[in-house]
PATIFI-41018 format. One record per residue: residue number from 1; residue in one letter; x, y, z of N, C-alpha, C in turn. Coordinates in steps of 0.02 Angstrom, whole numbers, plus 50000, padded with zeros to 5 digits. Last residue first. Layout:
- i_aa_nu_nv_nw_cau_cav_caw_cu_cv_cw
- NUM_A_X_Y_Z_X_Y_Z_X_Y_Z
...
//
This chain:
- i_aa_nu_nv_nw_cau_cav_caw_cu_cv_cw
- 243_L_53937_42171_56637_53869_42160_56614_53840_42096_56644
- 242_K_54052_42267_56678_54024_42208_56712_53950_42200_56695
- 241_Y_54186_42317_56588_54113_42325_56592_54082_42261_56621
- 240_E_54315_42273_56580_54299_42322_56632_54224_42334_56639
- 239_G_54382_42189_56493_54331_42161_56537_54310_42208_56592
- 238_K_54469_42232_56398_54497_42220_56465_54446_42191_56514
- 237_I_54380_42253_56294_54430_42200_56287_54459_42181_56356
- 236_W_54314_42366_56345_54277_42304_56332_54326_42245_56329
- 235_S_54414_42462_56348_54382_42442_56411_54345_42376_56403
- 234_F_54441_42471_56211_54494_42449_56256_54464_42424_56322
- 233_C_54319_42523_56164_54344_42458_56140_54396_42429_56187
- 232_I_54318_42646_56233_54263_42597_56241_54288_42527_56222
- 231_Q_54431_42708_56181_54428_42693_56252_54374_42641_56267
- 230_G_54393_42726_56048_54450_42683_56064_54450_42662_56137
- 229_V_54293_42817_56070_54276_42753_56040_54332_42702_56055
- 228_E_54367_42926_56112_54329_42890_56162_54304_42823_56135
- 227_I_54418_42972_55992_54465_42948_56043_54428_42905_56094
- 226_I_54297_43013_55937_54336_42960_55903_54386_42929_55952
- 225_A_54264_43116_56023_54222_43056_56021_54258_42998_55988
- 224_R_54362_43210_55990_54360_43182_56058_54319_43118_56059
- 223_L_54324_43238_55859_54389_43209_55873_54391_43176_55941
- 222_S_54199_43296_55886_54203_43236_55844_54269_43200_55856
- 221_D_54235_43409_55959_54197_43356_55992_54198_43291_55952
- 220_K_54308_43482_55861_54338_43464_55925_54302_43405_55957
- 219_F_54212_43499_55757_54277_43467_55745_54307_43440_55810
- 218_L_54094_43554_55828_54092_43497_55783_54159_43462_55776
- 217_K_54043_43582_55979_54099_43606_55938_54117_43549_55890
- 216_I_53883_43609_56040_53928_43561_56008_53980_43597_55965
- 215_R_53792_43698_56082_53852_43692_56124_53903_43645_56092
- 214_S_53708_43807_55967_53724_43740_55989_53790_43739_56029
- 213_D_53649_43917_55915_53681_43925_55980_53701_43857_56010
- 212_P_53580_43879_55803_53646_43910_55793_53685_43918_55858
- 211_D_53499_43729_55796_53505_43788_55839_53575_43818_55829
- 210_F_53394_43639_55686_53462_43662_55703_53459_43726_55743
- 209_Y_53270_43529_55732_53283_43598_55710_53353_43619_55733
- 208_W_53200_43377_55678_53252_43410_55719_53269_43478_55689
- 207_T_53087_43249_55691_53101_43314_55659_53146_43353_55705
- 206_I_53141_43076_55697_53112_43137_55725_53123_43196_55677
- 205_P_53131_42900_55708_53142_42959_55666_53106_43019_55694
- 204_V_53206_42797_55819_53143_42835_55812_53157_42897_55770
- 203_E_53265_42635_55833_53279_42702_55808_53213_42737_55793
- 202_K_53277_42529_55974_53237_42553_55917_53259_42623_55898
- 201_I_53331_42384_56053_53347_42452_56035_53308_42472_55972
- 200_T_53331_42275_56190_53299_42294_56127_53311_42368_56114
- 199_Y_53485_42210_56258_53425_42251_56263_53397_42266_56193
- 198_G_53603_42139_56263_53545_42108_56233_53481_42147_56241
- 197_A_53721_42192_56301_53680_42164_56354_53616_42131_56327
- 196_K_53769_42245_56183_53804_42189_56212_53762_42154_56265
- 195_K_53677_42352_56171_53680_42299_56120_53713_42237_56148
- 194_A_53712_42429_56280_53644_42403_56274_53641_42345_56225
- 193_L_53844_42462_56247_53831_42419_56305_53761_42389_56303
- 192_F_53820_42545_56135_53864_42486_56130_53850_42437_56186
- 191_I_53744_42644_56193_53714_42602_56140_53754_42538_56133
- 190_L_53840_42696_56282_53778_42668_56307_53744_42623_56256
- 189_E_53943_42742_56196_53957_42692_56247_53893_42658_56270
- 188_I_53877_42841_56125_53903_42783_56090_53915_42726_56139
- 187_D_53853_42932_56230_53797_42903_56191_53818_42839_56157
- 186_F_53980_42972_56272_53940_42929_56316_53881_42897_56280
- 185_G_54065_43057_56204_54055_42989_56177_54011_42944_56220
- 184_I_54082_43174_56274_54035_43175_56218_54019_43105_56192
- 183_G_54120_43114_56441_54118_43162_56387_54067_43148_56333
- 182_N_54132_43013_56531_54099_43074_56554_54088_43125_56497
- 181_L_54119_42837_56524_54138_42900_56491_54098_42959_56518
- 180_K_54062_42726_56589_54126_42752_56612_54142_42822_56585
- 179_Q_53922_42637_56651_53948_42686_56603_54012_42717_56631
- 178_I_53864_42562_56748_53929_42537_56723_53959_42584_56670
- 177_K_53750_42632_56777_53794_42614_56833_53862_42590_56809
- 176_F_53685_42640_56657_53718_42700_56681_53763_42686_56741
- 175_L_53634_42508_56642_53683_42535_56596_53721_42595_56624
- 174_K_53543_42489_56751_53597_42443_56739_53652_42475_56697
- 173_E_53455_42597_56741_53490_42585_56804_53550_42538_56794
- 172_A_53406_42582_56609_53442_42642_56630_53484_42629_56692
- 171_A_53339_42459_56615_53397_42467_56571_53439_42527_56592
- 170_E_53237_42492_56706_53283_42437_56721_53347_42443_56679
- 169_A_53169_42601_56641_53202_42609_56705_53254_42556_56719
- 168_K_53203_42624_56468_53163_42595_56520_53203_42597_56585
- 167_F_53253_42777_56392_53273_42714_56424_53217_42689_56469
- 166_M_53267_42876_56248_53224_42852_56302_53249_42784_56326
- 165_K_53346_43024_56188_53346_42951_56195_53303_42932_56255
- 164_F_53414_43151_56101_53350_43129_56127_53347_43053_56127
- 163_G_53524_43204_56032_53517_43216_56104_53452_43194_56135
- 162_C_53615_43100_55922_53555_43141_55933_53543_43145_56008
- 161_Q_53719_43013_55897_53732_43074_55935_53672_43119_55946
- 160_T_53697_42907_55814_53709_42892_55884_53711_42955_55928
- 159_D_53616_42866_55683_53627_42930_55718_53635_42917_55792
- 158_E_53606_42739_55625_53611_42798_55582_53629_42862_55618
- 157_F_53678_42582_55644_53646_42638_55679_53660_42703_55641
- 156_G_53751_42485_55577_53679_42485_55571_53643_42542_55604
- 155_P_53885_42457_55691_53856_42449_55624_53780_42450_55626
- 154_L_53976_42525_55795_53903_42516_55796_53874_42512_55726
- 153_I_54117_42529_55770_54091_42503_55833_54016_42488_55833
- 152_S_54162_42562_55637_54208_42544_55690_54176_42507_55749
- 151_L_54065_42598_55547_54116_42552_55524_54159_42525_55581
- 150_K_53987_42687_55622_53956_42626_55593_54009_42575_55573
- 149_I_54079_42788_55649_54049_42750_55705_54020_42685_55679
- 148_F_54105_42835_55519_54159_42806_55559_54131_42763_55616
- 147_L_53979_42884_55491_54005_42828_55451_54062_42794_55488
- 146_N_53973_42991_55578_53929_42934_55590_53952_42873_55551
- 145_F_54067_43075_55517_54080_43050_55585_54037_42988_55598
- 144_I_53999_43101_55400_54064_43069_55396_54081_43038_55464
- 143_R_53889_43168_55451_53878_43104_55418_53944_43065_55411
- 142_G_53949_43285_55501_53914_43240_55546_53904_43171_55516
- 141_I_53995_43342_55383_54044_43321_55433_54012_43271_55482
- 140_I_53869_43370_55324_53917_43325_55291_53968_43298_55341
- 139_H_53813_43462_55415_53779_43399_55401_53828_43347_55372
- 138_R_53900_43568_55406_53893_43534_55470_53861_43465_55460
- 137_K_53879_43606_55273_53946_43586_55296_53941_43545_55360
- 136_A_53743_43646_55272_53765_43588_55233_53833_43561_55258
- 135_P_53660_43689_55424_53708_43706_55371_53735_43643_55337
- 134_E_53491_43653_55457_53560_43634_55470_53605_43653_55412
- 133_G_53354_43676_55441_53399_43732_55452_53471_43715_55466
- 132_V_53298_43522_55496_53276_43588_55474_53329_43640_55492
- 131_R_53281_43353_55453_53324_43405_55481_53303_43473_55453
- 130_K_53181_43214_55485_53187_43278_55449_53232_43325_55488
- 129_A_53129_43044_55454_53166_43094_55492_53174_43158_55450
- 128_G_53070_42955_55366_53029_42984_55419_53063_43037_55460
- 127_K_53220_42871_55332_53149_42877_55318_53110_42903_55378
- 126_G_53368_42966_55383_53331_42907_55359_53257_42922_55349
- 125_E_53408_43053_55533_53427_43031_55466_53385_42970_55447
- 124_R_53399_43079_55663_53385_43135_55619_53399_43118_55546
- 123_V_53328_42983_55795_53373_42988_55737_53350_43043_55690
- 122_G_53323_42933_55963_53301_42981_55914_53352_42986_55857
- 121_I_53307_42771_56020_53355_42822_56000_53324_42869_55949
- 120_A_53259_42679_56158_53235_42710_56096_53278_42770_56080
- 119_L_53279_42532_56244_53313_42594_56226_53286_42619_56159
- 118_D_53183_42437_56257_53223_42454_56316_53259_42520_56306
- 117_S_53030_42486_56175_53096_42456_56177_53132_42475_56241
- 116_D_52905_42523_56135_52911_42493_56202_52978_42457_56207
- 115_S_52815_42647_56047_52879_42613_56059_52879_42584_56129
- 114_E_52679_42674_56040_52721_42681_55979_52788_42647_55987
- 113_P_52601_42672_56154_52606_42610_56115_52652_42614_56054
- 112_P_52757_42692_56242_52703_42649_56219_52641_42692_56204
- 111_L_52869_42822_56178_52831_42789_56231_52780_42740_56202
- 110_F_52921_42894_56077_52969_42855_56116_52934_42813_56170
- 109_K_52823_42970_56023_52851_42918_55981_52896_42870_56020
- 108_A_52801_43070_56115_52755_43013_56115_52781_42955_56072
- 107_L_52887_43171_56080_52907_43127_56135_52863_43064_56137
- 106_E_52838_43258_55991_52865_43197_55964_52890_43149_56018
- 105_E_52807_43372_56062_52752_43327_56043_52776_43260_56017
- 104_I_52923_43445_56068_52906_43403_56126_52850_43354_56110
- 103_P_53029_43448_55928_52965_43468_55957_52943_43420_56011
- 102_M_53200_43456_55960_53147_43413_55937_53082_43436_55968
- 101_S_53270_43549_56030_53272_43554_55957_53226_43504_55923
- 100_L_53284_43595_56164_53223_43563_56141_53217_43569_56064
- 99_D_53397_43640_56225_53368_43684_56174_53303_43657_56145
- 98_A_53436_43538_56310_53406_43598_56339_53374_43644_56288
- 97_D_53391_43372_56261_53435_43430_56256_53398_43493_56279
- 96_C_53347_43238_56361_53320_43293_56321_53369_43351_56320
- 95_I_53317_43071_56394_53369_43122_56388_53343_43176_56340
- 94_F_53197_42995_56493_53209_43027_56428_53264_43079_56433
- 93_R_53135_42848_56554_53180_42903_56569_53209_42931_56504
- 92_Y_52996_42766_56627_53032_42783_56566_53072_42846_56580
- 91_E_52966_42764_56759_52968_42700_56725_53003_42707_56658
- 90_G_53062_42882_56859_53013_42863_56809_53022_42793_56781
- 89_K_53153_42933_56945_53107_42884_56973_53059_42856_56921
- 88_A_53328_42981_56938_53259_42981_56912_53219_42923_56943
- 87_A_53458_42966_56970_53416_42998_57021_53342_42995_57002
- 86_L_53512_42911_56858_53513_42870_56918_53473_42901_56975
- 85_M_53495_43016_56766_53464_42951_56754_53460_42909_56818
- 84_G_53575_43119_56821_53503_43127_56814_53467_43060_56806
- 83_A_53703_43063_56815_53676_43085_56879_53600_43091_56876
- 82_K_53713_43045_56674_53716_42987_56720_53686_43005_56788
- 81_V_53714_43176_56629_53658_43132_56611_53656_43072_56658
- 80_A_53838_43218_56684_53776_43251_56703_53715_43206_56689
- 79_L_53930_43134_56621_53926_43134_56694_53859_43163_56717
- 78_G_53911_43172_56488_53899_43104_56508_53890_43097_56583
- 77_K_53953_43305_56492_53882_43290_56478_53865_43219_56500
- 76_G_54054_43384_56604_54049_43323_56565_53976_43305_56554
- 75_R_54129_43458_56749_54103_43462_56681_54104_43395_56646
- 74_T_54073_43452_56915_54124_43429_56867_54095_43427_56797
- 73_K_53953_43484_56979_54002_43536_56966_54055_43516_56915
- 72_V_53792_43459_56967_53853_43420_56957_53907_43469_56936
- 71_I_53641_43472_57046_53702_43509_57029_53761_43461_57026
- 70_I_53473_43463_57001_53531_43424_57024_53593_43463_57002
- 69_L_53308_43510_57030_53375_43531_57012_53427_43485_57043
- 68_K_53149_43474_56961_53198_43464_57013_53267_43482_56987
- 67_I_52980_43498_56933_53047_43516_56911_53095_43511_56971
- 66_Y_52859_43480_56992_52889_43420_56960_52959_43435_56934
- 65_K_52811_43601_57032_52845_43559_57082_52877_43497_57052
- 64_Q_52819_43749_56968_52805_43682_56943_52845_43633_56986
- 63_K_52858_43859_57044_52791_43858_57015_52770_43788_56992
- 62_K_52985_43828_57084_52939_43854_57134_52867_43850_57110
- 61_A_53048_43797_56965_53032_43742_57011_52985_43764_57067
- 60_F_53074_43921_56909_53021_43880_56880_53000_43823_56927
- 59_E_53178_43959_56996_53119_44001_56987_53061_43961_56959
- 58_E_53274_43860_56976_53242_43866_57041_53178_43908_57037
- 57_T_53312_43889_56844_53280_43825_56860_53243_43829_56926
- 56_V_53371_44015_56863_53314_44007_56817_53276_43943_56833
- 55_A_53477_43982_56950_53425_44028_56971_53362_44020_56928
- 54_V_53556_43896_56868_53528_43873_56932_53469_43916_56953
- 53_T_53588_43982_56760_53553_43919_56748_53520_43894_56812
- 52_R_53652_44106_56748_53597_44099_56795_53556_44034_56784
- 51_D_53823_44053_56721_53770_44102_56712_53715_44088_56764
- 50_K_53911_43954_56723_53935_44017_56750_53883_44072_56742
- 49_S_53893_43777_56761_53873_43840_56728_53902_43901_56763
- 48_G_53916_43641_56792_53971_43688_56788_53955_43754_56755
- 47_N_53774_43586_56757_53841_43556_56748_53894_43610_56737
- 46_E_53619_43535_56818_53664_43591_56805_53735_43567_56807
- 45_V_53498_43444_56764_53563_43431_56793_53611_43487_56773
- 44_V_53332_43437_56799_53382_43480_56766_53449_43468_56801
- 43_L_53206_43329_56778_53267_43337_56816_53317_43378_56775
- 42_V_53037_43322_56793_53090_43350_56751_53151_43362_56795
- 41_E_52911_43195_56797_52958_43238_56831_53009_43263_56780
- 40_A_52736_43144_56793_52803_43153_56764_52846_43197_56810
- 39_K_52596_43038_56773_52636_43079_56817_52708_43084_56791
- 38_Y_52479_43044_56633_52526_43011_56677_52564_43062_56720
- 37_K_52404_43105_56540_52368_43073_56594_52414_43038_56644
- 36_Q_52442_43267_56470_52454_43196_56479_52418_43169_56541
- 35_R_52435_43402_56463_52388_43365_56421_52394_43289_56431
- 34_K_52538_43448_56539_52470_43461_56563_52417_43423_56523
- 33_L_52648_43421_56461_52633_43376_56516_52563_43387_56544
- 32_Y_52646_43531_56369_52638_43462_56346_52616_43417_56403
- 31_K_52670_43640_56451_52609_43639_56410_52594_43568_56387
- 30_D_52795_43603_56500_52739_43611_56546_52672_43607_56507
- 29_I_52875_43608_56385_52865_43544_56420_52804_43548_56466
- 28_A_52866_43745_56354_52844_43695_56306_52830_43628_56340
- 27_Y_52922_43804_56469_52854_43820_56449_52825_43767_56402
- 26_F_53054_43750_56465_53009_43736_56521_52936_43749_56502
- 25_T_53101_43808_56346_53095_43735_56352_53048_43716_56408
- 24_K_53103_43942_56381_53062_43920_56325_53050_43845_56328
- 23_P_53199_43935_56489_53130_43958_56498_53082_43935_56443
- 22_L_53325_43884_56430_53283_43844_56474_53211_43870_56482
- 21_R_53398_43978_56358_53358_43929_56321_53309_43889_56366
- 20_K_53465_44061_56448_53424_44091_56395_53377_44041_56362
- 19_E_53537_43978_56535_53487_44024_56562_53441_44053_56509
- 18_E_53633_43878_56518_53571_43874_56479_53517_43923_56504
- 17_N_53764_43825_56558_53753_43893_56534_53691_43898_56489
- 16_H_53717_43665_56537_53778_43704_56548_53769_43772_56516
- 15_A_53619_43531_56581_53618_43603_56568_53684_43637_56587
- 14_P_53521_43392_56537_53588_43416_56556_53594_43490_56536
- 13_I_53370_43339_56585_53398_43392_56544_53467_43412_56570
- 12_I_53261_43206_56583_53326_43228_56609_53357_43279_56561
- 11_I_53105_43164_56631_53141_43199_56578_53204_43228_56609
- 10_S_53016_43019_56668_53067_43066_56692_53101_43097_56632
- 9_L_52855_42953_56683_52906_42982_56639_52952_43029_56676
- 8_Y_52784_42903_56792_52787_42864_56730_52845_42887_56686
- 7_I_52778_42890_56962_52806_42930_56907_52816_42885_56846
- 6_K_52620_42833_57026_52693_42828_57018_52716_42870_56959
- 5_N_52487_42845_57019_52518_42863_57083_52594_42860_57081
- 4_K_52443_42795_56901_52443_42868_56908_52473_42891_56974
- 3_N_52508_42675_56807_52492_42687_56877_52498_42762_56890
- 2_I_52451_42620_56651_52489_42671_56687_52463_42678_56759
- 1_M_52465_42452_56594_52423_42506_56619_52464_42556_56661
//
């Protein structure tokens, strides 16, 4: 049963130079949350922006008190998400890309009664999932990268890099405290650690819309993630993860 006096859902949005995309995302989230019966918070983790990301967030926070701003000056999506997750108060904690490329209505798929796993991963591939507007070249490169991940470190997972993931509070607090990677490979690291810790993991098929203004640099970030897979394996072998 939902306790209406406690925060049920925390939405964590890592934001680097997102002044143009955040307003639309805020409006969509606000409209959605007004229809829900639970208490929620939105944590925007500003991460080394050079535009008006901070000002835009502060403007909306004046009107919507559930919006909170966290500033992490050192660049790194993994670092930003970690700061948001550990500052969150919700029973469920949701990583959400600033462009909201997944319709906010699909957030319900990650929550009870549809899902009650320790970790629910949004996936853009497989039965029930749909990609809209993604260039064929980008899709092919992404699938090749995912094949590498499946063969090397996470067999059976169709989409480790989707920017929408839900953690139960206990799992979030444990996993993010031992997370080491600050870069693009932090998703892989968290799923790897969740699996090793014996947490329940569910893949949630979503509808995902490609954004031409994506911050992902496909070749560069894929190469960096491959290097970070090696770092995860090395850290595990050395016993650096204290599960």
